[in-house]
Every structure is written in C-alpha cells, then in structure tokens.
C-alpha positions as CSV (number, residue, x, y, z in Angstrom):
1,M,113.0,65.1,111.0
2,K,113.4,68.4,109.6
3,K,110.3,68.2,107.4
4,F,108.4,67.2,110.5
5,T,110.0,70.3,112.6
6,K,109.1,72.7,109.7
7,S,105.4,71.2,109.5
8,L,104.8,71.7,113.1
9,I,106.4,75.4,113.0
10,A,104.2,76.1,110.0
11,G,101.3,74.5,111.8
12,A,101.9,76.7,115.2
13,L,102.4,79.8,112.9
14,L,98.9,79.1,111.4
15,T,97.1,78.3,114.6
16,S,98.4,81.4,116.2
17,A,97.4,83.7,113.3
18,M,94.2,82.3,113.0
19,S,93.5,82.6,116.9
20,S,95.1,86.3,117.0
21,S,92.6,87.4,114.4
22,A,89.5,86.0,116.3
23,V,90.9,87.8,119.2
24,F,90.8,91.3,117.3
25,A,87.7,90.6,115.9
26,E,86.1,90.4,119.3
27,Q,87.0,94.1,120.3
28,K,84.5,96.4,120.3
29,I,84.9,100.3,119.4
30,G,82.8,103.0,120.9
31,A,82.5,106.5,120.2
32,V,82.4,109.2,122.7
33,N,80.3,112.3,122.4
34,V,82.7,114.8,123.9
35,Q,80.7,117.8,123.4
36,G,77.6,116.5,124.9
37,I,79.8,115.3,128.1
38,F,81.1,118.8,128.3
39,Q,77.8,120.5,128.2
40,A,76.7,118.1,130.8
41,M,79.4,119.0,133.2
42,P,78.3,121.5,135.9
43,Q,81.4,123.8,135.4
44,A,80.6,123.9,131.5
45,A,78.9,127.3,131.9
46,S,81.7,129.1,133.8
47,I,84.2,127.5,131.4
48,Q,82.6,129.0,128.4
49,A,82.4,132.3,129.8
50,S,86.1,132.5,130.6
51,I,86.6,131.1,127.1
52,A,84.4,133.8,125.7
53,A,86.2,136.5,127.9
54,E,89.6,135.5,126.8
55,F,88.7,135.3,123.0
56,K,86.5,138.4,123.2
57,D,88.8,140.7,121.2
58,K,89.8,138.0,118.8
59,T,86.1,137.2,118.1
60,E,85.1,140.7,117.5
61,E,88.2,141.3,114.8
62,V,87.0,138.1,112.8
63,S,83.6,139.5,112.9
64,R,84.8,142.8,111.6
65,L,86.8,141.2,109.1
66,E,84.2,139.1,107.8
67,K,81.8,142.2,107.6
68,D,84.9,143.9,105.5
69,I,84.9,140.8,103.4
70,K,81.3,140.7,102.5
71,Y,81.4,144.5,101.7
72,Y,84.1,144.5,99.5
73,L,82.8,141.5,97.6
74,E,79.4,143.4,97.1
75,K,81.5,146.4,96.1
76,T,83.6,144.6,93.5
77,S,80.7,142.3,92.0
78,V,78.6,145.5,91.3
79,M,81.5,147.2,89.6
80,L,82.3,144.1,87.4
81,P,80.7,144.1,83.8
82,L,78.6,140.8,83.0
C-alpha cells in the first residue's frame, strides 16, 4: 500500500510539473517603447520645457566642463613627446 501511495504522489507531482511548465510556456512577453509613448503625449512639449529649464544650469556646467577637458587634453597631448 505504501508503494502505491508513493507512486500516486510521484505521478501527481510529475503531472503538475509538466502542466505548470506548459502554462509558463504560453505566456507572452511584450516590450514597451516608453520614449515613443512619451513623445506622443500632448503634454510632452511642456514637460520637456520644464525639465530643460530646471536643469539648465547643470547642463551649462557640464558643457563647460566638457570644453575644459577637451582643451586640457589637447594641451597635454601637444606637450607630450612622441
């Protein structure tokens, strides 16, 4: 009787494992283009303008630092012997 019960439980586990993998195989995965959706929104222009205004100082600072770095790289590369 114990052998029959163990076989029955093993069969039930095997059946449930096979059916659960089949259920997961049927799921579909989709990708969302968030940038495209954002640009299609009617409020996108006003949001972009407010973000640009909010981070204007930081953007200018990064641009200035980028120019400084390029200048110093050019200056040091000229001075280095080849």
